[in-house]
C-alpha positions in Angstrom: -0.2 -0.1 -0.2 2.7 2.5 0.4 4.8 1.4 -2.5 4.5 4.7 -4.6 4.9 6.7 -1.2 8.2 5.0 -1.0 9.3 5.4 -4.6 8.9 9.0 -4.8 10.6 9.5 -1.3 13.6 7.5 -2.7 13.5 9.3 -5.9 13.7 12.6 -4.1 16.3 11.7 -2.1 14.3 11.7 1.3 14.7 8.1 2.2 17.1 5.4 0.9 16.8 1.9 2.8 19.1 -0.2 4.2 22.8 -1.0 2.6 21.1 -4.3 1.4 18.6 -2.3 -0.7 15.5 -2.8 1.4 13.5 -1.2 3.1 11.9 -3.0 6.9 8.7 -1.3 7.3 7.7 -3.6 10.1 10.5 -2.5 12.3 10.5 0.4 14.4 13.1 3.6 12.5 15.6 4.3 15.5 15.9 8.1 16.7 19.1 8.3 14.0 16.8 6.9 11.3 13.8 9.7 12.1 16.4 12.2 12.2 17.8 11.8 8.8 14.4 11.7 7.0 13.5 14.6 8.8 16.8 16.6 7.4 16.1 15.3 4.0 12.9 15.8 3.6 13.6 19.7 5.1 17.0 19.8 2.9 19.2 20.6 5.8 21.9 18.7 5.1 22.5 20.4 1.8 
């Protein structure tokens, strides 16, 4: 159900997934992962 949203987020550089090219929606995000997504979404890392 979230495939298109994930694809859009990847395309826009907001999320990258794990080094094995997977996403783990069933896992809880760590604080660092959440902070990274927020920073990427707000373009704070550029």
